[in-house]
N, C-alpha and C positions, 0 to 999 in steps of 0.2 A: 504494500500500500504506500503510495506516495503522499507525503504530508505537504499540504499547501503552506506557503509562507504565511506568517502571522501578519495581520493587519496592524497598522500603527495603534489602533484602538485596543487590540488584544494585548499588545506589548505594554501599553500604558496601564491597562487593568492588571496585568501580571505584576507590574512594578508597585501598584497600589496595594495589591494583595500581599506582596512580600513585606512592604513597609508596615502594613497592619499586623501581620504575624510577628514581626520583630518587636513592635511596640507592645503587643499583647504578651509576648514571652518575657519582656522586661529583663530581670536579672537571672531568670531561670536558664540553665544551660541548654544549648542546642541539643546536646546528646541526650539529656534526660527527657526533654520535650519529644524528640523524635522517637526514642524507645517507648515512652508512654503511649504515643500515638500509633505505634506499630509500623513506623516508616524508618527508612535508613536516615542517618544524620546527613548523608550527602543529598538525599532527596529534599530534606528540609532546607539545607543550605542553598540548593539550586532554586527552590521556590522563593525563599527570602531574598535572594539576590536578583530575582526576576529572570533568571536563565531558563526557568520552566514557567512560561507565562500562562499556560493552560493546563494545570495539573488535573488529575482525575478527581472527580467529585468525592469518591470515598476517602481519598487522601486528605482533601481539605476538610471534610466532615470530621475525620479522626483528629486532625490537628486542632481544629476549632473546638472540639469537645474537650480536649486536654487543656486548652487555654481558657476554657470557660466562655467562649464566644458563641453566640447563636448564629446559625447560618443566615438568618435574616439580616443580622448586623453586618456580617461579612459581605453579603450581596449588596447591601445599601452602600457600604464603604467603598467597595471596589468599582461601583458604577457611578460614583460621584466624580465630576470633573475636578482636576487639580485646582486648589485655591489659587486665585490670581490668573487663571486661564479662562479666556472667553469661550464659553461653551457654544456660542453661535458661530464660532470660527472653525468648527470641526468639519463642517460640510454634511453632517448627518443630524437628523432630529432625534428626539428621545425615543420615539417609537422604533426607528431603525436600529438604535443601539440595543433596545430590549429584545428585538427579534434576532440579533446576532448571537 
């Protein structure tokens, strides 16, 4: 299966997801967090750094659970435009973003 290149929007969402998980993890070690979530530390590192912009749902669900984040909160956070960025400049409307 050939994987299509990520869109700029997907890359940005991946970066927001990584930042959210890093903030939520706080002082907790990456190793402990990953092991408690049942994922490899390298997977968590890649997600937090934005190198895996579209991780599998069960992976995010497990990490969010360990960090005490609701999936609704994760979804709301990663779909918010960056502060200071003009959302009208993206070329897509909100309905297009939700459909992707």
